[in-house]
N, C-alpha and C positions, 0 to 999 in steps of 0.2 A: 504494500500500500504506500502511496506517496501523497502526503497531505495536500500540497499545492495543486497537484494534478487532479485529485479527487474533488477538491473545492471548486476548481474551474469547471469541471464537468457538471457539478450540482448547481453552480451559479447559473450556468447556461440554461438550466431547466427550472430556475427560480426555486430551487430546493424541493421541488415536487416529489421526488423519490423518497424523501424523508418523512412524508406524511403517512401516518398510520403505524408509528411505533406502538408495540403492544407490551403492556406491563401488568404485573400482578404483585400483590404485597402479602407477605406473611409476617404477622406481628406476634411476638412472644410477650407475655406479661404474667406476673404472679398474682394469684388470689391472696389477699391479705385480710385478716380479721380487723375489726374496728379498733383494735389496739395497735395495729401495725405489724403484728407478727404473721409469719407465713401460715396460711390456712392449713388445718389438718383434716378438713372435710374432703370427702370423695368428690370427684367430678360430678357436678349437678346433673341429675338425670334429665332435667328439662332442656339441657343443651344437646341431648342426644348421646350417641355413642362416640367416644373419643377415637374409637377404631375406624368408624365408617362415616362420620359426618364430614362432608367435604369442606365445610367452612369453619368448623370449630373442633379442634382436637387438643391434645396435650403434647408437651415436649418431653423433657426428662421426668419432671415431677407430676404427680397427681394434681398439684396445686399450680402448675404452670400451663396456662391456657395458651394455645396458638390459634390465632385467627387467620384464615386463608381466604383471599378474594379470588374470584375468577380473573381472567385476563381481560383488559380493556384497552381500546385504542384512544381513550380519553382519560387523562389522569384524574379529572374531577369525578368521573364515574367510579373509578377505583376507590377514591377517598370516600365517596358517598356510601359505597357498599361496605367499606371497612367500618364506617361510623354506624351503619345499620346493624352490623354484627355485634358491635359493642352495645348498642341499645338493647337488642334482643337478649344479650347475655346478662346485662345488669338486672333485667327483670327476673332472672333466675337466681341471682346471688344478692338478694336485697340486704342481707346482713354482712356483706363483704365488700371489699374495695379492689380495684385493679391498680396494681402498683405502677406508677408512671415512669419510673427510672429503670435503667438497665441494671445497675447494681442493686442487690436484693433489699427487700424489707427486713425487718428484724428477724434474725434466725435464732432459734432456741436450741442450743447444743444438745440438751437433754432429750428434746423431742425429735430432732433430726429432720430430714427432708424426705417426705413420702415419695416413693418411686411410682410412676404412672402404671395403672392397671387398665387392661383392655378386654377383659373377659376370659373365657376358658377355651377359645378356639386355638388351633395351632399357630395361626398368625398372631393372635393376641399374646400367646406365651412367648413367641419369638421376639416380639417388640419389648416385652417385659424383661426377658433374659438379657437382651442386648443392653438395656438400661442398667441392669445389675452389673453387667460387664463394665460399663462406663464408671459406675460407682466404685467397683473394686480396682479399676485401673487408675482413675484420676481423683477419686473422692467425690462427695456430693455437693460441696459448697460451690465449686466452679460451675456445676450444672445448673445452679439457681440463677445464674446471670441470664438476662434476656436481651433480645435485640430485634432488629428488623432485617428480613431477607427481601430483596427486591429483584424480581425476575423481569428481564427485558429481552425482547426479540425485535428484529428489524423487518420491514416489509420486503416482499419479493422484488418490487421495482428498484429498491436500492441495491440488492444483490446483482441484479441484471447490469446496472451501471458499473458497479465496482469490478465485476468479473470482466467486463469489456475493457475497462481502463487498465486492468492488470494484465490483460491478455492471457488469462488462465484458460488452459485447454481441456481441463478435466470436466466432469459433470457438475451439475448444480450442487448436489449434496456434498461432494468433496470440497467444492469451493467455499461453501457456507461454513463448513467445519474449519477449513483452513483460515478463513477470515475471523471467525470467533476466537481461534487460538492466537491470532495476531492481536486482537483486542485484549485478551487475557494477559499476554506478555506486556503490553503497554500499561495495563492496569497495575501490574506488579511494580512497574517503574514509576508511574505517576499517581497511583491511587491514594498515596498519603495525603493528597489534596482533600479528599473526602473526609479523612480522619481529622485533619486540621479544621476544616470548616464546620463539620457536623458532629464531631465527637462530643458526647454529652455526659461523660462519666469521669470527671476529674476527682470526684469525692466518693466516699462510701461510709457505711456505718461499721463501727468496730466489731459488731456481731458477725461480720462476714468471716472473721478469723476465729478458729476454735482456740480453746485455752492452751493447746499445745503448739499453736502456730503463731509465734510472736516475731518471726524473722521477716517482716513484711517491708521494712525500710520506708514506711510512709510517715509523713509528718502529722502532728495533731493540728487540725484546723480550729478547733474550739475545745471547750471542756465538757462538751455534751456527747462525746463519742464519735465525732466526725474525723475521719482520717483523709488525707489528700496528698497530692504532689502539686506544688505551687504552679507549675507550668504545664501540667498534664492536660490532654484533651480527652483521652479514652482509656481509663484503667481497664475497661472490659477487653480492649484489644492489646493490652500490654501483657507481659509475662505473668502478671497477677491475675489476669482474667481468663478468657476462654481459650487457653492455650495449654500445652504441656510439653515438658522437655523431650519426651519420647517422639512426639510428632515434629518437633523442631529439627530432629535428625533426619526426617524423611526428605528425600530429594526427588521431586517430581519435575520432569522436563516438559515444558509447555511449547516446545518448538513444533510439535505436530501431534495429531490425534494418536498416532502409533506410539510415540515416546511417552505420552501421558498415560495411555492405557497400560503400557508395559510396566510403568512404575506403580500404578494402582493395583494391577494384577499381582505384582510381586509382593506388595504389602498385605494383600488379603490371602496370600497363599504361603507366606513365610512365618514360621513360628518365632516367637520372641522369648528369650530366656526368662525375663521377669514375669511374663504372663503365664509361662509354664508353671512357675512357682505358685501362682494363684490357683491353678487347677481349673478344670471345667465343671466338676461336680463335687459336692460335699454332702454326705448323708442324703443322697438322692436328689438334692436341690442344685440346679444349675447356678454357677457363679459367673459364667460368661458363655458366649456362643462357641468360642474356640480360643486357642492360645496364639493366634496370629497377630502380626503387627497391627492390623486393622481387622476388627471382627467382620465388618461389612464396609462397603464403599462410603456410606454416610458418616462413618467415624472420622474420615479425613476432614479436618477443620480448615479447609482452604478459605482464603479471603474472597475468592470468586471461583465458581465452578461451571464447567460446561455441562448442560443438562439436556435431557430428552424426556418428554412426558411419557408416563407408562402407557403401554398399549393393551394392557389386560391379558398378556400372554405369559406373564410370570418370568420374563427374561430379567436377569440381573442388570443393574444400572449400567455397568461397564459394557455388557454385551449389547444392550440397547443402543448405547452411543456408537459402538463399533459398527453395528448393522445399519442403523438409521441415520447417523450423523447428528451433529449438534443442532438443537432447535432454539435454544435460548441460553443466556447466562444468568446465574444466580449470584447476586451480590450479597455478601454475608457480613459485611463489616459495620453496618449502620447501627449505632446506638438508638435506643428509644429516645425520641425528642421529649425531654421532661416538661416542655412547655406546650405540648400538643396533647389533647385529650385522646387521640388515637395513635400516638407515637410517631407520627410523621405528618408533614404538611406539603402543600402544593409547591412551595419554593424548593423544597428538598427534592421532590420528584422531578421538577423541571431541570434542576442542576444535574441530577444523576443522569437523566436522559441525555443532556448535552455532553456531559463528561464521557459517558460510555460511547457516544457517537464519535467524539473526538479520538478516543482510544482506538476505535475501529478504523477511522479514516487516516490516521497518522502512520508514518513509517514505523515498522516494528521489527527491529533486527533480532536474530536468534539470541536466546539467553545462554549464558555460560554459568558455570558454578560460581565464579567470582562475582558476576553481575547479580546473580540471584541472592547471594549472601549480602551484598551491598544494599540491595533493595529491602531485604528483610530487616537489616539494621536501621534503614531509614524509617520504616514503619514503627519500630520500637522507639526510636528517638522522638518521632512526632506524637506517638501515644503518650509518652511520659514527659516530654519537654517541649511539645510543639509550640507553645506560646512564649518560649524563652527568647529574649532578644539576641539576635545574631546567631541563632542556631544554624549549624552547618550540616548539610546532607551530602551524600555521595551520588553523583551522576556519572556512572561508569568509573573511570579512574580519577576524575576531577572532583574537587570539593567545591560546593556552592552554597550560599546562604539560602535558607528556606524562602526568605522574602524575595530575593532576586529570581529564584527558580519559579516561585509561584507567580510572579508578575510576568515572566516570559511565557508560562503556560496560559495565563489569562489572555495574552495578546492573540494566541491561536484559538483559544476556546471561544472568544467572543465572535470570531468569524463563523464557527460552527453554530453558535447560538443564533446568529443572524439568519443562517440558512434554515434552521428549524422554525424560526419565527416567520420567515417568508413562506415556508411550506404550510403553516397553520394560519397565517394571516393575523398574527399577534405580535406582541413585544415582550412577552413574559420571560422567554429564555434569555434575551439580552439583559433584561432587568435583574434577574437573579445572578447572572455572571458578574454584573457590576457590583452586586453586594459581596461577592467573593473577593473582588479586588479590594474593596474597603476593608475586609477582614484580614487580608494579607498585610495591608498597611498598618492596621490597628487590630491586634488580636482580641481586644475587648469585644469586637463584633462577632467573634465565634460563639457557638452555643456554650462551649465550656467556659469561656471568659465571661459571658453574660450570666451563667449560672453562679459562678463564684462571686461575682459582683452582687448578685441578688442576695446570696447568703450573708455577705458582709453587711450590705445595706440594711437588711432586715434583722440582723443578729439571729439568724436561723441556723440550726444544724441541718445536715443532709436529711435526717429522719423527719424533722419538723417541716421542712420544705416539701418533701415528698408526700407526707401525710396531708398537708394542706392542699396540694395539687390533686391528690387522689380523690379527696372529698369534693373539691371544686369541679373536677372533670365529671365525676359521677352525677353531680347535680346538673351540670350543663347538658349532659346527654339525656338524662332521664326526664328533664322538664319538657322535652319534645318527643314523646313516645312514638313508636312506629305506627303508621296507619294500618288499618285492618288487613289490607291486602298483603303488605310486607310481613306483618306479624304472622298471618296465616301461612305464608310461604316458608318462613324460617321454622315455624312449628311443625309443618309437614315434613320438612327435610330432617329435623331432629327425630321425629317419630319413625320415619322410614329408616333412618340409620340404626335405630335400635332393632328393627326387624332384620336388617342386613346382618347385624352382629349375631342375632339369634340363629339366622340361617347358617352362617359360617360355623357356629358352634355345633349345630345339628348335622352339618354336612361332612365334618371330618371323618375320614375313613381309616386313617393311619395314626399311630402313636406320635407324640411329639418327637421322640428319639428318631423315628423314621423320617419325619418331616424335616428335622434339622440336618440329618445326614444327607438327605436328598438335595437340600438347598446348598450345603457346603460343597458337595461334589458336582454341582452344576457347572 
């Protein structure tokens, strides 16, 4: 891909091939009781089956709801649907709150974190055992961190233009996968921009650490239990957050579909000495699915992943990618926006759209071990020190200040934003990219900077702020309940999901041992 060449081709068409980007949102959030502690209640039956409701499920914990929207070519419709899911869910948890922040609510070490349950079918047991494996490998507190996953795909008209400009001679499926991997490599190089701009977890409550875990190297923000790093943007994306040392050692090459799948396949087929020590079963109870580096593909906590929608034929995710090609990318680095009642807003969506389009259109040289390590280090620096004056990052072999690099990215990004605006007949993309420029010049305009300033101004702890927002957002959404048509639809989906779960439980013809063996050997 060559940015200037692609820009010229799209300008000649007034950006029209960019019209129709498709996006979907997955939002994780914790159910908290009215005292601010993690809920110990089961997933509410009124929300349907966490196993089979397409819009409302759970992540690691029984108390960690995950809201999933369909895909939309209009970001406003995606946000409206996400808000509707929240509205429906609040009606089922009248005595609970949805935690607005990525870092958890109060955690009671004596009570622990309940692992998600999905019923008695083999699929349900599989999902539960997988989560027990996560617990035994990484601990439970890391799993209580929540975030936003953003799924984005591009219209066929854009692929047609880019394929022609590149002179690619293969078929459409292979070109699209090739182009998505180019995007992913650029995201690893430039994606720290999103962490800087939208990171919303510079603070956390001390209950995040158990009594045995005092080696966290965080500073005290106040005398109310808030810990922080003064210039952090996202503790969630730092080594304190949703990462682990074992996976930091994994080396995935994103130079091609083949190299990526080779690394993924190796990880899900190779046993690990530490996981062998955990064992698979104890007293007849499963402790993990297997002893491999990754139990399944989803255990790889990549910042961005190439994805393909399931086709219902039970193919494993890596086989589906190999056979059908990449359909979309899943962006996994977004913190919950603590100032939004649904965790994300329109500005963020517009910026992500523009930024990922920029990563797609721009030149994307192959990555090497050294460049990959440099980019990983950049991400950690921005997560923990992103708002520090004169912070230096590595662009290849050269060192450059975050501010200068950010401003140079802005100059190219605004051209992409103008094309997107031209395609849609709006100015929204350009407007939000201008806000990014302001935040590069003054880090107080970042979400993390704004959050810390709010806490200082109002003399609030992280817990007090989050509790106040949780109550405020619940009141804001519940004061305008769903109309009867929407309510009826969500209720019907929830009821149907319970029937699907029952059907799966009744339909099992083999034991779980056989089911797991068949899956692993696929």
